[in-house]
Each structure stands twice: as C-alpha cells, then as structure tokens.
C-alpha positions, -999 to +999 in steps of 0.1 A: +000+000+000+015+034-010+015+064+013-015+081-004-038+050-006-064+049+021-075+016+037-111+004+033-134+018+061-137-017+076-099-018+084-100+013+106-118-003+135-086-014+152-069+019+158-074+020+196-061-016+198-031-007+176-023+022+199-025+000+230-001-025+213+022+003+202+024+015+238+039-020+246+065-016+218+047-037+191+063-028+158+038-047+137+009-027+153+029+005+147+033-004+110-004-012+106-014+020+124+010+040+101-005+024+070-040+032+080-035+068+092-005+083+075-024+096+044-047+117+066-019+129+090+002+138+059-028+158+046-031+178+078+007+185+078+006+195+041-023+219+045-007+236+074+029+238+061+024+243+023+055+223+013+059+186+008+094+185+024+082+202+056+051+180+057+071+148+053+095+158+081+066+168+103+049+135+096+080+117+108+079+138+140+042+129+144+049+091+143+079+094+166+056+111+191+029+084+186+056+057+192+067+074+224+033+085+237+008+058+225+002+048+261-013+083+268-042+077+244-075+074+263-104+061+243-128+076+269-117+111+259-121+108+221-114+087+190-080+075+180-082+094+148-089+127+167-060+120+190-036+114+160-050+145+142-043+166+173-007+154+174-003+162+137-017+196+140+004+204+171+036+192+154+028+212+122+021+243+144+054+238+162+072+236+129+055+269+117+067+286+149+103+275+144+105+279+107+137+298+099+146+287+063+133+304+032+100+290+020+102+264-008+078+264-038+042+261-026+028+226-028-002+241-048+021+238-078+025+201-074-009+186-084+002+150-081+000+152-043-036+164-040-052+153-008-089+144-009-090+137+029-112+159+051-095+188+068-085+187+105-118+201+116-137+174+098-114+147+113-118+160+148-156+164+145-160+130+129-151+112+161-175+098+186-176+131+205-186+154+176-221+162+190-205+172+224-179+194+207-205+211+185-227+217+215-199+231+236-186+253+208-221+267+205-220+279+240-191+303+232-195+338+220-193+340+182-160+357+182-145+331+205-160+303+183-142+318+153-109+321+172-110+285+184-120+271+150-093+291+132-066+284+157-072+247+163-089+235+131-072+257+105-038+259+123-035+297+125-010+310+151-019+335+178+001+361+158-019+354+127-052+356+146-042+390+161-033+404+127-066+391+112-087+405+140-067+437+143-064+431+180-034+430+204-017+396+207-023+395+244-061+400+239-063+371+215-043+348+238-066+358+267-098+352+247-086+318+235-075+308+270-108+318+285-127+300+257-107+268+262-114+269+299-152+271+291-149+243+265-131+221+290-158+227+316-185+220+291-169+188+279-161+175+314 
C-alpha cells in the first residue's frame, strides 16, 4: 500500500487496539497504524505547512511522538483518529513557529499530491464526541468560536489571529485561554 492510498473503512476499526499494542512496543501494530492513518496525517501537515518537504519531516515527528506516547491515548476522551490529528496539528504548528529557512515552492504547484481527505476540523468532529464538541462550541460567543476554530482546526497561530482581528496579541491569547477553559468545563 503506498502512502497516499487509504485503507477500506472496515480496516479502521482497530486503531485503539493498535495504539495499545504500540504502547507496549509492538512494531507490527505500529506499521499497521501507520499504513491506516499516514495519508490523513500527511494531509493535515501538508495543509498547514504548504511544502511537501516540511510536511514529510513533520509527519515523521508525528509518528515518533505516537511511538513514544501511545500509552497516553485514552479512548474515553475521544477517538483514536482525533488524537492522532491533534498530534499532527500540534507538530505542524510547532514547525511553523520555528521555521527559519526560506520557503520552498508552494505545494499548490504540485498537483500529483492532491489530498482528498477531510480537513483537520472534519477529522476531529467526525469522532464519537462530535455532538458534544459542536454543542460546547455553540455555548461560546461567536468571536470566541471563530478564534477557536481558526486556531485549532485551521492551524492559525496567535500572531496570525491577532493580525486578522486587528487586536493586540495579548487580547487574542486571553480570549482563547478563557474560551478553552469554558470548553473544558462543558466537555467534562
């Protein structure tokens, strides 16, 4: 199976079991987990980073993190795909923050790597807890909803949000922090 092929839907049922086995050092489970999830995780990285090279390096970081932290996955808190998507989004955001090299050609010029997978928001909301997340997001003020969605589902940094909203960086950080506290309380 190549990197961009997606497994049939029936083969995705074992992700929590694979993560549990990976936490015990099972390399076969890790390989199976990678084959089933890498196309979507690569899509998240690629959308956030714009270049194939950076997305590939970030994808490697994602799976190193999964190998080290698979034991931290808790199926009671959400789906395995949501957990993996969160790791991918966080690693891509970390890479954006530390980017120092000149940008390479945008991936938009390379049509042979088009990704038909849903975006990070769709992945996160497709999990078992999508109704709860939607309901809790609905309890936030509209401005806070947009900030949370743009920051966490589209991968925008605080600095980008502050520039878009024409607000001080500290204000944006405070609003997001308060909104996350309200979401956490609602989801608890």
